[in-house]
TORLUM-665069 format. One line per field, with one value per residue (C-alpha): residue in one letter; chain; x, y, z. Coordinates in pm, 1 decimal, padded with zeros to 6 digits. Each point is the difference from the previous one (the first is absolute). Last residue first. Layout:
% residues N
residuo	(A:...);
cadena	(A:...);
c1	(X:...);
c2	(Y:...);
c3	(Z:...);
END
This chain:
% residues 424
residuo	(E:G:E:E:V:R:Y:I:L:N:G:A:I:K:R:P:K:R:P:D:L:E:M:K:I:W:N:L:L:I:E:A:T:Y:P:A:S:I:L:I:G:D:K:L:D:T:Y:Y:V:R:V:D:E:S:S:L:E:G:E:K:V:M:T:A:F:W:G:L:V:E:L:S:Q:T:S:L:F:V:Q:L:H:K:E:N:A:S:D:V:V:G:K:V:S:R:E:L:T:E:S:H:Q:F:L:E:P:D:E:W:L:V:L:G:N:D:E:M:A:A:L:F:V:L:F:K:F:M:T:R:A:G:D:G:L:L:D:V:P:I:G:P:K:E:R:Y:E:I:Y:G:K:M:L:N:R:D:S:D:I:K:L:P:T:F:T:I:Q:F:D:T:N:P:F:I:N:G:F:Q:E:R:I:E:H:L:W:G:P:V:S:K:L:A:R:S:H:F:S:T:E:I:H:Q:M:A:T:L:A:D:F:F:L:V:N:H:P:P:N:Q:D:I:G:A:T:W:V:A:I:G:Q:F:E:Y:T:F:D:Q:F:W:L:I:G:T:R:G:K:D:P:F:S:S:L:D:E:E:N:I:I:F:K:L:W:N:E:E:K:L:K:S:D:S:E:M:E:K:R:T:Y:D:L:A:A:Y:G:I:K:D:E:D:G:R:E:F:N:K:D:L:R:Q:L:D:W:F:K:E:K:I:G:V:K:I:S:G:E:V:F:T:G:P:N:E:E:W:S:Y:I:G:H:K:K:Q:L:R:L:L:P:D:Y:G:L:L:D:K:E:P:I:L:C:E:F:F:S:G:D:H:Y:V:E:G:R:T:T:S:F:L:L:Y:L:S:E:L:I:T:S:K:G:S:N:N:P:G:V:L:I:N:F:Q:A:F:D:E:L:K:G:T:K:I:G:R:F:N:R:L:F:L:E:K:I:M:S:N:R:R:E:A:M:E:N:Y:Y:R:H:R:Q:N:G:M);
cadena	(A:A:A:A:A:A:A:A:A:A:A:A:A:A:A:A:A:A:A:A:A:A:A:A:A:A:A:A:A:A:A:A:A:A:A:A:A:A:A:A:A:A:A:A:A:A:A:A:A:A:A:A:A:A:A:A:A:A:A:A:A:A:A:A:A:A:A:A:A:A:A:A:A:A:A:A:A:A:A:A:A:A:A:A:A:A:A:A:A:A:A:A:A:A:A:A:A:A:A:A:A:A:A:A:A:A:A:A:A:A:A:A:A:A:A:A:A:A:A:A:A:A:A:A:A:A:A:A:A:A:A:A:A:A:A:A:A:A:A:A:A:A:A:A:A:A:A:A:A:A:A:A:A:A:A:A:A:A:A:A:A:A:A:A:A:A:A:A:A:A:A:A:A:A:A:A:A:A:A:A:A:A:A:A:A:A:A:A:A:A:A:A:A:A:A:A:A:A:A:A:A:A:A:A:A:A:A:A:A:A:A:A:A:A:A:A:A:A:A:A:A:A:A:A:A:A:A:A:A:A:A:A:A:A:A:A:A:A:A:A:A:A:A:A:A:A:A:A:A:A:A:A:A:A:A:A:A:A:A:A:A:A:A:A:A:A:A:A:A:A:A:A:A:A:A:A:A:A:A:A:A:A:A:A:A:A:A:A:A:A:A:A:A:A:A:A:A:A:A:A:A:A:A:A:A:A:A:A:A:A:A:A:A:A:A:A:A:A:A:A:A:A:A:A:A:A:A:A:A:A:A:A:A:A:A:A:A:A:A:A:A:A:A:A:A:A:A:A:A:A:A:A:A:A:A:A:A:A:A:A:A:A:A:A:A:A:A:A:A:A:A:A:A:A:A:A:A:A:A:A:A:A:A:A:A:A:A:A:A:A:A:A:A:A:A:A:A:A:A:A:A:A:A:A:A:A:A:A:A:A:A:A:A:A:A:A:A:A:A:A:A:A:A:A);
c1	(-04744.0:00168.7:-00145.3:-00289.0:-00254.1:00240.6:-00135.5:00220.3:-00100.8:00226.1:-00176.8:-00333.9:-00231.8:-00224.2:-00279.8:-00362.3:-00111.7:00055.4:00136.0:00293.4:00218.9:00291.5:-00035.7:00101.8:-00229.3:-00290.4:00070.1:-00027.5:-00324.6:-00108.4:00052.6:-00083.0:-00348.8:-00181.9:-00306.3:-00092.3:-00282.9:-00185.8:-00258.5:-00242.9:-00068.4:00084.6:00307.8:00162.6:00294.8:00150.1:00277.4:-00031.1:00228.9:-00109.9:00232.1:-00032.9:-00049.9:00361.6:00098.5:00200.5:00335.6:00112.0:00302.3:-00174.1:-00336.8:00139.4:00238.6:-00336.7:-00136.9:00323.0:-00032.5:-00365.9:00071.2:00347.3:-00207.7:-00201.4:-00318.9:-00181.6:-00356.6:-00021.1:-00228.7:00082.4:-00193.2:00113.0:00066.0:00121.9:00334.6:-00001.0:-00079.3:00248.6:00285.1:-00129.6:00014.4:00333.1:00109.2:-00136.2:00144.1:00309.7:00054.4:-00111.5:00242.2:00271.7:-00161.2:-00013.3:-00395.3:-00185.6:-00279.5:00048.6:-00270.7:-00267.7:-00324.8:-00049.8:-00278.3:00031.2:-00303.7:-00039.9:00001.2:00193.7:-00005.4:00184.9:00137.9:00358.6:-00128.1:-00101.9:00302.9:00192.9:-00106.6:00001.6:00398.1:00062.5:-00112.7:00195.4:00297.6:-00037.2:-00064.5:00262.8:-00066.7:-00150.9:-00323.6:00101.3:00118.4:00343.7:00051.6:00322.3:00272.2:00169.8:-00128.9:-00234.6:-00342.5:-00225.3:-00307.4:-00389.1:-00266.2:-00332.0:-00323.9:-00283.7:-00290.4:-00267.4:00118.2:00293.9:00363.2:00063.9:00304.7:00012.4:00323.6:00134.3:00332.0:00204.1:00367.6:00331.0:00359.5:-00103.3:00059.9:-00012.8:-00270.4:-00244.1:00128.8:-00008.5:-00367.2:-00126.2:00134.1:-00134.3:-00332.4:-00016.0:00125.3:-00251.6:-00338.2:00150.4:-00333.6:-00253.8:-00367.7:00104.2:00303.0:-00164.1:-00332.7:00147.0:00197.3:-00293.7:-00229.4:00290.1:-00012.7:00375.2:00149.6:-00080.1:00288.1:00033.0:-00384.5:-00013.2:00305.6:-00255.1:-00064.6:-00319.1:-00027.8:-00280.5:-00166.9:-00151.1:-00005.9:-00285.0:-00063.6:00019.3:00071.6:-00057.1:-00131.5:00029.2:-00278.8:-00099.6:-00264.7:00026.1:-00336.6:-00079.2:00193.4:00329.6:00173.4:00068.8:-00140.1:00212.0:-00056.1:-00392.2:00003.2:-00250.7:00150.2:-00096.2:00240.6:00051.4:00111.7:00093.5:-00120.6:-00044.6:00187.9:-00227.7:-00048.0:-00304.6:-00151.3:00107.7:-00164.6:-00287.8:-00055.7:00108.4:-00119.0:-00415.1:00019.5:00248.1:-00300.9:-00146.3:00239.7:-00297.8:-00135.1:00264.6:00148.7:-00321.6:-00020.7:00346.4:00257.5:00175.1:00012.3:00161.9:00261.8:00067.9:-00002.9:00149.5:-00122.5:00147.5:-00078.3:00093.0:-00016.1:00004.3:00261.9:-00202.9:-00302.2:00218.5:-00034.6:-00306.6:00093.6:-00100.0:-00145.5:00147.8:00137.7:-00192.0:00018.7:-00307.7:-00053.7:-00345.7:00006.9:-00195.2:-00066.8:00005.4:00273.4:00199.4:-00109.8:00155.4:-00155.9:00285.1:-00116.9:00003.9:-00310.7:00028.8:00322.6:00015.8:00201.6:00159.4:-00088.8:00184.6:00229.6:00196.8:00268.7:00406.5:00113.8:00372.7:00097.2:00159.6:-00261.1:-00285.6:00192.9:-00008.5:-00366.3:-00095.0:00202.2:-00072.7:00379.7:00048.9:00343.2:-00144.6:-00313.7:-00285.5:-00363.8:-00180.9:-00319.6:-00060.9:-00347.7:-00296.1:-00360.3:-00277.5:-00381.9:-00204.9:00097.0:00351.3:00171.9:00385.2:00145.7:00398.5:00309.0:00325.5:00204.6:00359.3:-00022.3:-00105.7:00107.2:00366.5:-00071.4:-00129.7:00309.3:00253.0:-00194.5:-00015.2:00372.5:00068.4:-00245.8:00212.3:00081.3:00327.9:00169.8:-00007.9:00093.3:-00216.1:00140.2:-00185.2:00179.0:-00238.3:-00137.4:-00267.0:-00113.1:-00276.6:-00007.6:-00340.9:-00077.5:-00305.8:-00019.9:00346.1:00085.7:-00181.8:-00238.3:-00195.5:-00014.3:00258.9:00068.5:00275.5:00141.1:00096.7:00080.5:00152.1:-00107.0:00074.1:00385.1:00046.6:-00029.3:00202.9:00327.0:-00027.3:00049.6:00277.1:00151.6:-00012.1:00152.2:00267.9:00106.9:-00037.0:00250.1:00248.7);
c2	(18699.3:00163.5:-00312.3:-00155.6:00116.1:-00129.2:-00351.4:-00291.7:-00388.2:-00213.7:-00326.4:-00036.6:00318.1:-00100.3:-00159.7:00083.3:00069.1:00241.2:00288.2:-00195.4:00105.7:00089.1:00239.8:00313.6:-00191.1:00001.3:00342.3:00166.7:-00176.4:00201.3:00302.9:-00109.0:-00011.0:-00328.4:-00177.3:-00375.4:-00149.2:-00306.5:-00077.7:-00258.4:-00298.5:-00252.1:00170.7:00209.2:00195.9:00342.6:00245.3:00361.5:00233.9:00375.1:00299.1:00376.1:00011.5:-00105.5:00272.0:-00043.4:00115.9:00090.8:-00271.0:-00235.3:00008.2:-00058.1:-00285.6:-00151.3:00006.7:-00144.9:-00311.1:-00060.4:-00059.3:-00198.4:-00217.4:-00142.7:-00175.4:00287.0:00121.7:00390.7:00282.5:00366.8:00299.1:00259.9:00374.7:00041.0:00110.6:-00183.4:-00308.3:00023.6:00079.0:-00312.6:-00205.1:00083.3:-00079.6:-00374.6:-00001.8:00094.0:-00243.5:-00270.4:00042.0:-00014.2:-00346.2:-00196.1:00017.7:-00291.0:00077.2:00234.5:00206.2:-00297.0:00149.8:00370.9:00202.0:00363.6:00234.0:00339.9:00308.6:00178.9:-00177.1:-00311.9:-00032.4:-00007.7:-00307.7:-00165.0:-00017.2:-00039.7:-00331.7:-00129.2:00125.5:-00159.0:-00302.9:-00043.4:00096.2:-00281.1:-00254.0:00055.0:00197.4:-00179.6:00149.2:00322.1:-00052.3:00109.0:00275.5:-00032.4:00151.9:00337.5:00183.3:-00220.8:-00064.0:-00182.5:-00117.4:-00024.4:-00220.0:00185.9:-00207.8:-00009.9:-00316.7:-00144.3:-00078.8:-00208.2:00061.2:00326.1:00176.9:00393.2:00184.7:00202.7:00140.7:00105.6:00124.0:-00048.9:00176.0:00069.1:-00334.2:-00102.8:-00293.7:00149.7:00385.4:-00050.6:-00188.2:00317.1:00255.7:-00228.1:-00038.5:00359.0:00122.9:-00201.2:00107.6:00382.8:00158.2:-00251.2:00005.0:-00082.5:-00248.3:-00163.6:-00055.7:-00127.3:-00244.0:-00087.9:-00081.7:-00183.9:-00247.4:-00080.9:-00332.4:-00270.8:-00186.6:00317.4:00000.0:-00383.6:00052.9:00284.5:00359.6:00183.9:00345.5:00209.6:00309.6:00304.2:-00127.9:00083.8:00330.3:00138.7:-00223.1:-00347.2:-00311.2:-00320.6:-00210.6:-00406.6:-00220.0:-00340.5:-00172.3:-00367.2:-00291.0:-00108.6:-00061.4:00375.3:00158.8:00038.3:-00313.2:00121.2:00306.3:00184.9:00285.0:00297.5:00342.5:00300.5:00285.3:00237.0:00208.3:-00088.6:-00291.7:-00355.7:-00245.2:00125.4:-00023.3:-00364.7:-00165.5:00260.6:-00220.1:00104.2:-00230.2:00020.6:00354.8:00082.1:00033.4:00258.9:00278.9:00292.0:-00200.1:-00074.8:00355.0:00149.8:-00193.6:00103.0:-00233.5:-00000.6:00380.4:00030.6:-00243.6:00161.7:-00167.7:-00103.8:-00270.4:-00320.7:-00261.3:-00397.8:-00248.0:00174.2:-00078.5:-00298.8:00163.4:00242.4:-00248.1:00130.4:00397.5:00188.8:00353.0:00327.5:00296.8:-00089.6:-00347.5:-00260.5:-00286.7:-00130.4:-00164.7:-00274.4:-00216.5:-00371.5:00062.6:00202.1:-00003.5:00184.1:00163.4:00160.4:00327.5:00086.9:-00202.6:-00287.7:-00196.6:-00241.9:-00020.6:-00290.2:-00184.9:-00319.4:-00150.4:00320.7:-00175.6:00033.8:00050.0:-00045.7:00236.6:00262.7:-00028.5:00063.8:00314.9:00116.0:-00073.6:00162.5:00360.4:-00002.6:00127.9:00336.9:00053.3:00245.9:-00188.4:-00078.8:00054.8:-00195.1:00147.6:00266.0:00073.1:00278.8:-00130.6:-00037.9:-00099.2:-00266.8:-00245.6:00021.1:00172.4:00004.4:00295.2:00107.8:00213.6:-00166.6:-00282.7:-00071.4:00076.8:-00296.2:-00262.0:00105.4:00056.0:-00346.8:-00191.2:00220.5:-00115.9:-00361.2:-00032.9:00072.6:-00259.3:-00223.8:-00275.8:-00002.5:00136.1:00351.4:00344.1:00270.1:00386.0:00327.3:00311.3:00300.0:-00108.0:-00240.9:00004.5:-00305.2:-00322.7:-00215.1:-00384.0:-00256.3:-00306.8:00100.4:-00281.7:00165.3:00268.1:-00107.5:00318.3:00241.5:00390.1:00208.2:00301.4:00350.6:00061.5:00297.8:00369.8:00103.3:-00173.7:00256.3:00286.2:-00190.6:-00042.4:00403.7:00036.5:-00271.0:00212.7:00314.5:-00138.2:-00129.6:00338.3:00156.7:-00249.7:00019.4);
c3	(03377.0:-00304.7:-00189.1:00140.5:-00246.5:-00290.8:00080.2:00061.0:-00056.0:00187.1:00002.8:00041.3:00113.4:00341.0:00024.6:00008.2:-00357.0:-00273.3:00227.2:00052.3:00322.5:00049.5:00263.3:-00234.6:-00245.8:00229.7:00100.4:-00337.4:-00095.4:00337.7:-00152.9:-00314.5:00169.9:00080.1:-00084.1:00141.3:-00265.4:00114.0:-00307.7:00111.1:-00281.8:00200.3:00143.7:-00259.1:00039.8:-00081.0:00164.1:-00120.1:-00017.7:-00009.6:-00164.0:-00031.8:00384.1:00020.8:-00214.3:-00268.2:-00180.3:00332.4:00030.1:00270.5:-00228.3:-00316.8:00182.6:00114.2:-00374.0:-00126.5:00317.0:-00078.7:-00388.2:00109.3:00232.8:-00281.6:-00035.0:-00101.4:-00057.4:-00075.2:00001.4:-00124.3:00051.8:-00276.8:00062.3:-00359.6:00129.6:00312.1:-00153.3:-00271.8:00210.9:00250.5:-00318.1:-00111.7:00338.7:-00021.4:-00320.4:00088.0:00272.8:-00196.7:-00298.1:00286.4:00169.4:-00360.9:-00077.0:-00214.7:00214.0:00342.7:-00095.5:00116.1:-00077.7:-00103.8:00094.7:-00080.6:00046.1:-00149.4:00129.7:-00284.4:-00334.5:-00083.2:-00331.7:00090.2:00289.2:-00315.7:-00207.7:00301.3:00091.7:-00364.7:00035.3:00346.9:-00126.9:-00307.8:00169.2:00294.3:-00269.5:-00212.1:-00319.5:-00264.6:00079.4:-00055.8:-00352.7:-00055.5:-00274.9:-00194.7:00102.3:-00077.4:00337.0:00171.7:-00084.4:00225.4:-00128.1:00077.6:-00158.9:-00057.0:-00031.4:-00195.2:00109.0:-00212.7:-00286.6:00142.7:00120.6:-00190.0:00158.4:-00079.0:00124.9:00314.7:00057.7:00271.8:-00067.8:00180.0:00102.7:00389.2:00136.5:00357.3:-00009.0:00309.3:-00073.9:-00394.7:00035.1:00174.2:-00253.4:-00270.2:00133.4:00081.0:-00362.4:-00129.4:00170.6:-00025.3:00030.4:00055.3:-00225.6:-00335.4:00030.6:00300.3:-00202.8:-00296.2:00222.6:00227.6:-00375.2:-00128.0:00286.1:00106.1:00014.4:00287.8:00212.5:00261.6:00009.5:00114.2:00282.9:00159.2:-00081.6:00142.1:-00108.8:00071.2:-00056.1:00142.5:00346.7:00218.1:00167.4:00330.9:00293.7:-00149.4:00134.9:-00180.2:-00020.9:-00115.0:-00017.5:-00154.7:-00028.5:00044.4:-00103.1:-00146.1:00317.5:00063.2:-00314.3:-00309.3:-00183.3:00021.9:-00172.9:00245.9:00109.7:00160.0:00079.4:00259.0:-00046.9:00300.0:00261.3:00348.3:-00014.7:-00000.9:00219.8:00185.5:-00400.0:-00022.5:00331.1:-00091.4:-00365.7:-00340.4:-00230.2:00014.8:00065.2:-00302.4:-00243.8:00235.5:-00103.9:00051.1:00314.0:00156.0:-00069.5:00129.0:00313.9:00129.2:00094.1:-00406.8:00000.3:00349.6:-00106.2:-00312.1:-00321.9:-00338.0:-00197.4:-00107.9:-00255.7:-00056.1:-00267.6:-00311.2:-00282.5:-00089.9:-00077.1:-00199.8:-00297.0:-00181.2:00000.2:00314.6:-00095.4:-00032.4:00284.7:00260.4:00038.3:00100.1:00267.4:00002.9:00358.3:00109.5:00359.5:00040.9:00240.8:-00286.1:-00356.3:-00283.2:-00305.3:-00249.4:-00183.9:-00366.7:-00131.6:00274.1:00051.1:00251.3:00301.4:00155.8:00321.3:00019.7:-00240.0:-00140.7:-00197.0:-00024.7:00324.0:-00010.3:00318.0:-00231.8:-00248.3:00193.5:00141.3:-00297.5:-00108.5:00324.4:-00066.0:-00371.5:-00118.9:-00166.3:00209.7:00219.8:00026.9:-00210.9:00190.1:00261.0:00105.4:00256.1:00107.4:-00013.9:00041.8:-00247.5:00107.3:-00106.0:00283.8:-00096.8:-00323.7:00067.9:-00139.2:-00071.2:00061.7:-00024.3:00198.3:00049.0:00315.5:00182.0:-00186.4:00043.1:00392.9:00009.2:-00221.0:00239.9:00295.7:-00131.6:-00085.6:00358.2:00151.7:00189.9:-00265.7:00022.1:00338.1:00059.1:-00119.8:-00114.0:-00082.4:-00026.6:-00064.1:00049.5:00298.7:00086.8:00343.1:-00013.9:-00138.5:00092.4:-00080.7:-00085.1:-00166.4:-00214.4:-00247.3:-00314.9:00124.1:00305.1:00174.3:00015.4:00132.8:-00083.3:00142.8:-00043.4:-00395.3:-00076.1:-00030.3:00326.8:-00044.3:-00214.5:00288.2:00208.3:-00262.4:-00048.7:00379.8:00006.2:-00302.0:00191.7:00281.2:-00222.5:-00133.1:00341.2:00145.9:-00340.8);
END
């Protein structure tokens, strides 16, 4: 058993080498400046409301929901990364605008020009272009940021700065000194997502090897929406055993093996083709997923997308406790851990739940996870400055044993008892 666990931890260490390791942010949403370091496979963000947790998830979502493109600047073409539809089939910027109730772009919108999009930043102008096809009219509303993969050595060299001179007037020496040695940096000019609605947002994720292959960002808004037909078709064709995995995971969380899962087309308007999910129990009419209880509906949608994730992907999960009973929450967390281990996924959670923290601590205590697999980050914002205190699962265990609440500097209220204390 000891040798097996040793081999398991060695495998997990190798997986961590290809993960996001740190994050630097400047002027992104409510964060004027901030940095988080030493990410693990499972990263849990806790803290008071308006402390930057969702902003961190959203920054990672935008940064890795991109595809290859080009920028034309000062008579030359340069490589860049531009927004691309995410795993679920949504345009990243439009999706976050909808989440935050933003329905118009008042400042500095792009302009469609013969298959490209012209954007202006600091009185400079770029022409952004796709590599696979031309932009279409209306795409200018979807493009509010661009990105670039880099290494510090390249960025500091005169030749690289000359080659990428379209960044020289945005990325200053102060930013560069904060950048990890290798990573992906994003530049955002969509004013509603910049600090105090002005300036340019710059943020960088440090990566040891290759960036994530795909990104799943799951929040309350996603749980309430139907599934895009494009996602359904792609998953059926490219993910072996997709429906089987959904059924197995859903049956583990809400124990029942005697059912099938089906999807039928749903037409809402002339522009959107969606799919509606059904749970069909033996000898009973099919039940639309959206008529199930809130907890079952939410987890069903999450599992539909999680089962379609490719290896070395990134999962961003906001409020996993949403609508969940304690028992289903425990099974949900364990199911995500199993999927993440099997597919080499990196997971970031934002939560207000002691139970989520408790179940991760329990899995470490019982040997299902190593302490090095889990990081907890207490976050807060003071005048736009992100304050974060990271600690390992071993420290989390000690906090719980002392009846301290990792979400706030006070003791746990009531007689809440964790399994991590059992048998001690």
